[in-house]
C-alpha positions, 0 to 999 in steps of 0.5 A: 414643292418650291419653298420660299423662306422669308428671313431677317431680323425682328420687325422687318415685315416678314409676316406681312409679306408672307401673308401678302405673297400667299394671297398673291400666289393663292397658296399656303404659308407657314406661320411663325411657330415661335409666336405660338410657343412663346405665347404659351410658354412665356419669354423665359426660354432656354436653349432647349426651347429653341430646339422645340421651336425649330422642330415645331417650325419644321413640322409646320412646314411639312404640314402646310406643304399639303395645302400649298400649290407648287409654292410654300411661303415660310414666314420665318425659317430655321435660319432665324432660329439658328441666328437667334440661338447663336446670339442668345446662347452663343451656339446652335443645336446640331439638329437645327444646323443639320435640317438647314442643310438636309431640307434647304429652302429654294429661295430666301427673301431677306427683309431689311430692317428699314421699317420702323420698329414695332413694339411687341411683347415677344420681340427682344432686339430693337437696337441691334437690327442692323447688326443682325441683318448683317449676320443674316446676309453673311449666313446666306452668302456662306450657304450659297443660298439663292436670295434677294434683299427686300427693302423700302418703306413702301409695302407695295414696293417690298411686295413687288420686289418679292414677287418679281424675284419669285417669278424670275426664279420660277420662270414666270417672268417674261 
């Protein structure tokens, strides 16, 4: 199964892009487990909660793979949880780090935070999205990950950037 992770700071269009890509490729996408978890348990979370969120995201990816057709689109990924943990708690649980290396994603779509901030009770970082973006960029470079940056205010342009990169990576582009 070819896994595409959509990553980046909050309010950078990850979910919208995941849904559109899943529709375009007629495949499954893994929703963001942290939304379900935080809606159920509240925003007063600790480091142990982030480990539970990471495990939930990982298990959802395994479950949604059954419904995917050659390609699984992941709305967020373990890198998001790793950076979230490092920013919030100055460390990341070794299980999260280990899973990033043992079960890598094939491609990453790094969403630039050049879209307007959309308030949401589950979002925390409206003022440091550019700094967070640079953390994602460095992490992907350090991982030698295959990735592209998705940017622009026009959603169709962002979607086309993603489709073009995925098609080239799958050998579908002519």
